N, C-alpha and C positions, 0 to 999 in steps of 0.2 A: 685550471690549476696546471695541469701533467702537460700541458703541450710548453708552459711560459716556464716551466721544470727543467723540461726537456732542450730549452733552448740556454737559460743561464748553464745546463751542465756545456755544453756547447760551445758556449762561448768564453767560457772557462779554459777546457780543457783546447780550445784554438791559442788561448791569449797564454796557455803555460807553455805549450807546445812554441811555441815565437820568440817567448824571450830565454828560454832554456836553449833554444837552437843560436837566434844572435848573440847568445852571452861566450854558450859552447867553442861557434867560428868566429869567434871575436873578428864579425861584420866588422867591414871597414867603410864606411860610408861615402869618402871620397871616389876607392874605389867604383863601389854603387853606380856614383856621378856619371864616372867617365865613363864605365860599361853602356851607362844609355846613352852617352851623348853622341856616343863611337853606333848607333843599330845604322845597320843603313836600312833606309824608310820606305822603299821599294818593296822590296821583299816582303819585310811588313805586313803591310799593307795589301801585297798579291793573297797570304796567308789568308785575311779579312773574309776569303772567299771560298773557305775549310767547311768553316759549320754548317753551311746549306748545301754545298755541293756532301758533302759525307752524309749528312742528317738527311736529300733528299733519298739518295744510293739507297739506305735505310730504308726509307720507307716503303723505298718499291718492292723489296723483300719482305716486308709486314703484309705488304699490299697481295703476294703472289701468298703468304701463311691463309692470312685470309678468302681466297680465292678459293684453295685447296680444300676449305670447311664449307662448302657450295653458295658463297653468300660475294657477289660484287661489289667495289666497293671504288668510288671515283681516283687516280691519281692524285687528282690534286690535293681532296681530304684527307687522303692519307699520311700527303707530304702537311700537311695546314697543321694538321694532330701530331704527329709527329718535331713538330716546333713548340707549338701549343706550348703539351704537355715537357717540351724540355725544360721551358721559364718557365713551367710549375714545378719541376723537380726542382731550381734550385731555389728556391723557395719553401720547398716543404722538408721535413724534416725526415731522413735516411734513403731523398728521392721517389714516395712516393707518388709524386706525379707522373712518371708515368702509366699509371692507374688512368689516368684519364684520358686516355686513350679507349678503354675499356666504353666511358659512357660515350665519347665520339662517335666509333664504329657501333655500336648498340643502337646510338640517336634516330642515327641516316639506315640499319641497314636493320634486316629481320636473324640477327647473327645471336645466340644462345648466351647467355653470361658465363657459361662454362668454356664456348668454344671460342669468344675473346677473350677469356684470360689467358687460356692454349693458347693462341696465337703470339702473347704477350711473353709468355714465358722463353716460349719455343724464337722469340726476336732474338729474348738476350741470352738464349745457350748461344745460340751463333758468336755473341760479341764474344760472351767470357770465354767461350773454347778459342778463339784469337788472340783473346789477352792473357787465356792463361797457357797456352801456348806457348806463346813468345815471352812472357816472363817469369816460366819457368825456369824457359831456356835460358835466358838472360843472367838469371842466377846463378845456374849449372856454373855458364860459364865464367862470371863476374868470380866467383869462387873456385875454379878449375878442378868440381870435384868430382870428374874424371879425368882430370889429366887438362896438358894444355895443351887441348884441340883449339880451332877454327870454330869462331859461334853457330857454321852455318851446320859444322857436326851436331853440336846439342839441339840445333833445333830440329831435322830433320830426324835425330836420336826422340828428342819426343814428339814431332808428329806421329808417329812409327805406335808410341805409346798409347798417344789420347785414341786414336781411332779402333787397335785393338781394345783399347779400354770403352768407348762408346756401342759398338754391336755386341761386348761380354753383358754389359749392364743391358743394353734393350732384352738381347736373349735371355736374363737370367730375371727378368721382370716380366716376362713373354709367360715363363718358367712359373714362374706363381703366382701367376694370376690363372694358372687352370684351376691351383685350389680352388672348391668354393668360399671359405672362408676370409683368403685374402681377396678375393673377386670382390667381396661386398666391404670394400678399401678403397673407396673414392679415389685417396692419394695416390694411392699405387697406381690405380689405370690413368689414374690426371700425369703422374711425372713416368709412365708410358707411351700413353700417349706424345708428349711436347716433348721425350727423345728422339722419338719413332718420327718426328716430324723433320729431321734433322740430320736423317742418318737412313731416311729412304732412295729409292731413284729418284722419288722427285724431290729433290733436298739437292740435287747438279749445280741447277740453277741456282736457285740458293747461295751455295758456299760461293760458286763465281761472282756472284754482288760482294757479299762479305768480304771475300779477296780484294777486288776492285776498293770499294769504301774504305777498308781499312790502310790498302797501300794509298790510296790519294791522305787519308788520318795521317799517317806516316810521313808523307812527305810535306805534308804543309806546312807537319810541326818541325821538318827541317829546314824548310824554306824562314820559320822562327831564327831557327840556330844559325843557320846562313847570317842572315841578318844580323848577329851578334858576331860576327864572323869568326865564325866555327867553323871545323873541316871536316864533320865528323864522317865517316860510314853510313851508308843507308839502314847498314844491320846494326851500329849501334845506336841510330835512331828507333828504331824498333824496338832493341830489347829494354828503351831510356823510358819511352812511352809508353811501355807496357807496364811494365813493372809500377812507374807512377803510376799508372790509371787505376789497380789492382791495388796500391797502395789508402785510395780516396774512396774504395768502395764502401768500407765500414763507416758509415756516418759517427764519427769522431768528432768530430770537427764542422765547421760551418761553410760549407760549400767544400770542404776541405782545406781549405787553409790551414799552414802549418803540421798535415799530414806530407801532403805534394813537396812545398821548400822542404820538409828532412829530408825524405826519400830523391828528391835531386840532389841535395848537396853533396849527399855519398853518393851516387852516379858519378856527378860530375867530375867528385875529387880523386876516384879512380881514374880518368884521362887526365887529372894532376890542373882541373880548372877552377881558377877560385870559389869560394863560396857567392861573390857576387857576382858571376856569371849566373850562376845556376839561379839566383831570389831574380835575376832581370829574367833570365828565359824564362821562372816559372808565370810571373808576373806577365808576361807577355803572352805565353799562353790560353794563360788564362782569360783576360783580352780579350784574344781572336776565339776562344772557342767557346769562354762560358759567359761573356759578361755582354761579347757582341750577339753570341744567339741567342742568347735569353731576348737580351733586346730585340731582335729579327720576331721570335716567341712572343714576345708583349703582342708585339701588333695581331699575329692572329691569334693570341688569348683575347684579342680585343675584340678579332672577326667573330670570332665562334666562343662567346664566354662560357664561363663554367664557375661555380662556383671550389673553393676549397673546401668549403662542406661536402658537397658533390662527391671530390674524389679521395676525403676520411672515409664517408657510405662507402662507396663502392671497396674503399681497403679492409672495412669490416665485414663485409658481403660475402667478401675470397672465402674467408672459413668457414665459411656456412657448405662452400660446394665438398668437404674434406667431412662431413659426419659422416658413420660407417652407414649401410643404408640395410635397412632389419632383412633380420633371416626370415623364409617362407616357413612356415611350420606346415608341413603336412600332413594332412583327415589321418588317423591310426585306423 
């Protein structure tokens, strides 16, 4: 009943956001049709390669994280697990489909539940760092928070703050763990180890992979914009896509519908572009990265079946990792 209620709430929120959006921007159906008819199909078809390439690169990064835990996992299995979990994520609330990777890697290897979950969290830290970096830079740039400076200045400034912030967080957590009482809290140790995986010397290769994956993601998104006869700079695309991705992280609606469109309408308006263009881009981007990627992931899911109940059970098991360890009583 709870799951059905959550679904009903999400569908309702999605419809309300979309209705409000179309009413507020005075959506022009004729302009929308003309925009879609003018699409340069070759560029859009090229963008369809993006989701496989980007997720393939990311799956290699995840495989390195698994290897750092002393476990070997084949490149194909890592890629297949990544694609299948992406498909499951689309049809599960809050994209808990990511947890499917826990099942896949534990089924094929001897990795512990704790270590497997840590690789997924570290993997997501890489992603959230990139989106947070460019998303925050973009928002500060659009609002001219510190003045009318080029976007690259904002990006460099936020990058420096992120680097310093991460090293401060890791150092602070290391100091906390020296306290015996804090050391008995698995959640603190887990957060520390997860962040340590992205700032250690062994993380350099994974950062290169992350930059490559997002360079490709932004580039394929750029192709979709070109297919709509738009001519944005690459940095414009980086800012727009990062802010859009961040806006869909909170699971308020179904597959990000509504929040994604509202965000893009606002961002495109900054460049003087009509709402019809923003929504056309949103639908084409959803088709290329979510729908098309989900269909490919579905194939891998059918080849490597896992029940949604198993995913939900694994997601519940995560909370068992964070029970405080009992204190050791010494004999008097």
